[in-house]
N, C-alpha and C positions, 0 to 999 in steps of 0.2 A: 504495499501499498504506501508505502513512503517511497519507493521507485518513480511509481504513477504523478506522485504531487511531485516530485522535483522534476519527474520528466516533462510536466505539463507545466510549471514553473520556467524550466529552462525554453520550450517554443514560445511561453508567451515574450520571456525577456529579449530573445533570439527576434521574434517579430516586433517588439517594441525598438530595439535599436536599428532593426532594418529602416522601422517607417520614421525616426530620428534623424538617422542618416540623408533618406528622403526627402523629406521633409526641408533639412539642409538646403540640399541641393536645392531645391525647388525654389524656394524663400530665396535664397542667394541670387537667384537668376533676376530677380526683380529688384536688385540694388541697382539702381544705374548711375554712373556718373558724366559729366559733362561731357557731350562728344565735341564739343566744336566743330559742328559741320552746318551745311545749310544743304537744301533740296535744290538743284537745278531744275530749269525748267522743263527738261526733257525727263527727268523722274516724274515731274507732276505731270505730264502728259502720257506716261506711259503706266501711272497708278489710275488716273481718270479711264484709258481704255480699257483697262482690267477689271475697273469696275461696270463701266457699259457690258464688256462683252459678259461679265457675270450675266448681269440681270437678262441681259437679250437671251443668253441660254437656257437661263431658267424662264424665261417667257416660254420658249420653244419647247422646251423640256414639258409643262405646264401644257402646253397647246396640244402637244402629242399624246399625251395622257389622256387626256380632256377627251379628246376626239374616240380613242381606244373604249375610253367609259361610257361614254354616250353609246357608241357604237352596240357594246355588250347589252345596255339597257334596252335599245331600241329592237332587239333581234328577239330577247325574251319575251316582249310586250308582244 
């Protein structure tokens, strides 16, 4: 009985240490320092193009699936 308790405690301590290490890595990534940089016009236009492309892609995907769903319901009725 003592061995199972110690084994359980060892497993929980192992999980706690892994959690602590991973939390430190994740939270440490959010500590930003000053970059002393700027976004030039080319980078800004690329970001805008990516956003527009993402919106268009989502719209076309919704349109394709909407037509398929509408077709399935119209065939069953």
